[in-house]
C-alpha positions in Angstrom: 120.3 116.5 66.5 117.5 116.4 63.9 120.0 115.5 61.2 121.4 112.8 63.5 118.0 111.4 64.1 117.2 111.3 60.4 120.4 109.4 59.7 119.7 106.9 62.5 116.2 106.4 61.3 117.5 105.6 57.8 119.8 103.0 59.3 116.9 101.5 61.3 114.7 101.3 58.2 117.4 99.9 55.9 116.6 96.3 55.3 120.1 95.5 53.9 121.8 93.7 56.8 125.0 93.2 54.9 126.0 96.9 54.9 127.0 99.2 57.8 126.7 96.3 60.2 128.3 98.0 63.2 126.3 101.2 62.7 123.1 99.2 62.5 124.0 97.3 65.7 124.4 100.5 67.8 121.7 102.6 66.0 118.7 101.4 68.1 120.4 102.3 71.4 121.5 105.7 70.2 118.2 106.4 68.6 116.3 105.3 71.7 118.4 107.6 73.9 117.7 110.7 71.9 114.0 109.8 71.4 113.6 109.5 75.1 115.5 112.7 75.7 112.8 114.4 73.5 110.0 112.7 75.4 111.4 113.9 78.8 110.7 117.5 77.6 107.0 116.7 78.0 107.3 114.7 81.2 106.0 117.5 83.5 103.2 118.5 81.2 101.9 114.9 81.0 102.5 113.6 84.5 101.8 117.0 86.2 98.1 117.1 85.3 95.1 116.3 87.5 93.3 113.2 86.3 89.9 114.5 87.5 90.2 117.9 85.9 91.5 116.8 82.5 89.7 113.7 81.3 92.3 112.8 78.6 95.2 112.7 81.0 95.1 108.9 81.3 95.2 108.6 77.5 98.2 110.9 77.3 100.0 109.0 80.1 99.4 105.6 78.5 100.7 107.0 75.1 103.7 108.6 76.7 104.7 105.3 78.5 104.1 103.3 75.3 106.4 105.6 73.4 109.0 105.5 76.1 109.0 101.7 76.2 109.1 101.4 72.4 111.2 104.4 71.1 112.4 102.6 68.0 108.8 102.1 66.8 108.7 105.9 66.3 105.1 106.2 67.5 103.4 109.6 67.5 100.3 110.9 69.2 98.4 111.0 65.9 98.9 107.2 65.5 96.7 106.7 68.5 94.3 109.6 68.2 93.3 108.7 64.7 92.1 105.2 65.9 90.3 106.7 68.9 88.6 109.2 66.5 87.5 106.4 64.2 86.0 104.4 67.1 84.2 107.5 68.3 82.8 108.3 64.9 81.3 104.8 64.6 79.9 104.8 68.1 78.3 108.3 67.4 76.2 106.8 64.6 74.6 104.4 67.1 73.5 107.2 69.5 69.9 108.4 69.8 69.2 112.1 69.5 69.2 112.8 73.3 71.8 110.3 74.4 72.2 109.5 78.1 75.4 108.4 79.7 74.2 104.8 79.4 73.5 105.2 75.7 77.1 106.4 75.1 78.6 103.6 77.1 76.4 101.0 75.3 77.4 102.4 71.9 81.1 102.2 72.7 80.7 98.7 74.2 79.0 97.6 71.0 81.7 99.0 68.7 84.7 98.0 70.7 83.8 94.6 72.1 81.0 93.3 69.8 82.0 94.6 66.4 85.8 94.9 66.7 86.3 92.1 69.1 88.3 93.8 71.8 88.9 91.4 74.7 91.0 90.6 77.7 94.1 88.8 76.5 94.4 85.1 77.1 98.1 85.7 77.7 97.2 88.1 80.5 100.6 88.4 82.1 102.5 89.4 79.0 104.1 92.8 79.3 103.0 93.7 75.8 99.4 93.9 77.0 100.5 97.2 78.5 101.7 98.7 75.2 98.8 100.7 73.8 99.8 100.5 70.2 99.9 96.7 70.3 96.5 96.5 72.1 95.0 98.7 69.3 96.5 96.3 66.7 95.7 92.9 68.3 92.5 94.0 70.1 93.8 92.2 73.2 94.8 93.9 76.4 94.4 94.0 80.2 91.8 95.9 82.2 93.7 99.1 82.4 94.6 99.3 78.6 91.1 98.5 77.6 89.9 101.2 80.0 92.3 103.7 78.4 90.8 103.1 75.0 87.2 103.1 76.3 87.8 106.4 78.1 89.5 108.0 75.1 86.5 107.2 72.9 84.0 108.3 75.6 85.8 111.7 75.9 85.3 112.3 72.2 81.6 111.7 72.6 81.3 114.2 75.5 81.3 111.7 78.4 83.9 112.1 81.0 85.0 108.9 82.6 87.6 109.0 85.4 90.0 106.3 86.4 90.1 104.6 89.9 92.9 102.2 90.7 91.2 99.9 93.2 93.4 97.3 94.8 93.1 94.2 92.6 90.9 95.9 90.0 91.0 98.9 87.7 87.8 100.8 86.9 86.3 103.9 85.4 83.7 106.0 87.2 81.2 108.6 86.2 78.2 110.5 87.5 74.9 109.2 86.2 72.1 111.7 86.3 68.3 111.1 86.4 65.3 113.0 87.5 65.5 112.0 91.1 69.2 111.6 92.0 72.8 111.6 90.9 74.7 108.3 91.3 78.3 107.3 90.9 78.7 104.3 88.6 81.9 102.1 88.3 82.6 100.3 85.0 84.1 96.8 85.0 86.1 95.2 82.2 86.7 91.9 84.1 84.2 89.8 82.1 86.7 89.8 79.2 84.6 90.8 76.2 82.5 93.7 77.2 81.8 96.4 79.8 79.5 96.1 82.8 78.9 97.9 86.1 80.2 97.0 89.5 77.6 96.7 92.2 77.9 98.8 95.4 78.9 95.7 97.3 81.7 94.9 94.9 83.0 98.5 95.1 82.9 98.3 98.8 84.8 95.0 98.8 87.6 96.5 96.6 88.3 99.4 98.9 86.4 98.6 102.2 84.3 101.7 101.7 81.5 103.0 99.5 83.4 105.9 98.0 87.0 105.8 96.7 89.4 108.5 97.9 91.3 110.9 95.7 94.6 109.0 96.1 93.2 106.1 94.0 92.7 108.4 91.1 96.0 110.4 91.2 98.3 110.6 88.2 101.1 109.0 90.3 98.9 106.0 91.3 97.5 105.3 87.8 100.9 105.8 86.0 102.7 103.6 88.7 100.1 100.9 88.1 100.7 101.0 84.4 104.5 100.7 84.8 104.2 98.1 87.5 102.2 95.9 85.1 105.2 96.1 82.7 108.0 95.6 85.3 106.3 92.8 87.3 105.4 90.8 84.2 109.1 90.9 83.2 110.5 90.1 86.6 109.8 86.4 86.2 112.0 86.4 83.1 114.9 87.8 85.0 117.8 87.0 84.7 117.1 84.3 82.0 114.8 86.2 79.6 115.8 87.6 76.2 118.1 90.5 76.3 115.5 92.9 74.9 113.1 91.8 77.7 115.7 92.4 80.3 116.4 95.8 78.9 112.7 96.6 78.9 112.6 95.7 82.6 115.4 98.2 83.2 113.6 100.9 81.2 110.3 100.5 82.9 111.7 100.2 86.4 114.0 103.2 86.1 111.0 105.3 85.0 108.9 103.8 87.8 111.4 105.0 90.4 111.6 108.4 88.7 107.9 108.7 89.0 107.6 107.3 92.5 111.0 107.7 94.4 109.6 105.8 97.4 109.9 102.6 95.4 113.6 103.0 95.0 114.5 100.9 98.0 112.3 98.0 97.1 113.2 97.9 93.4 116.9 99.0 93.3 118.2 95.5 94.2 116.3 94.0 91.2 117.5 96.8 89.0 121.2 96.4 90.0 120.9 92.6 89.5 119.7 93.3 86.0 122.7 95.7 85.4 125.0 93.0 86.6 123.6 90.2 84.6 123.8 92.2 81.4 127.1 93.8 82.2 125.2 97.0 81.7 126.9 100.2 82.8 125.3 102.9 80.6 124.8 106.0 82.6 121.3 107.4 81.7 121.0 109.8 84.6 120.8 112.7 82.2 117.5 111.3 80.9 115.8 111.7 84.2 116.3 115.3 84.9 112.7 116.5 84.5 110.6 117.2 87.6 107.0 116.5 88.0 106.5 119.8 89.7 
């Protein structure tokens, strides 16, 4: 298999479109299959973690999904971690000697949003806003992908931020300590070009209670939201979108059902319509053999 992957990679990187035309036509599909087969080996280790005990789990989930959806890009973990490390190094230079949680958040906010220009995308409903490598390149994303980057940088500075998938809004929470009390703070990315904090009233309105429950921070909930953002933003293009977009819808929705089998009934009709419109009959069941545990 390594030899086959190397040969397929050479075909994919060969810019001469007048040679080996048939091989180059099928190479992306074959390469994607084997790349995803490799990724499935790490499915349990990535999606089986507890978000609240391992603060980089959301980072790993987002990278895994990005690599799954873009297998031909040949993305590796280092491609992301190098950029997170660089942002963290720059933010570290702005910290005082005895930095508080707010100092760290302010430093990351300045580097990400003020200096590098990260922002909420004007094309908010594009599925590419959920692809982490593209957000890192364009500096435009949606709340959840901006939160992934923010959390990844914070973890490298010693601050643990944890995800909470409120209905209608994605946030990161942390414990803020002072001399008199400990308070839970929720970060907001909704203003588009910086980070702020939700008020207690806003948090209560999101979830009809002052405290979020554990289900809103589960791996399944957060990963499902990431994949839903991709699938739902491609549904409007079905069945008339580009072939690659329709294939992306199939890829994200099949993984979504694998992760959350309860969605099978509601999504299977859309999925089978996509198969029908594309005359698509590739059996990929062997890809989805890993269990979450």
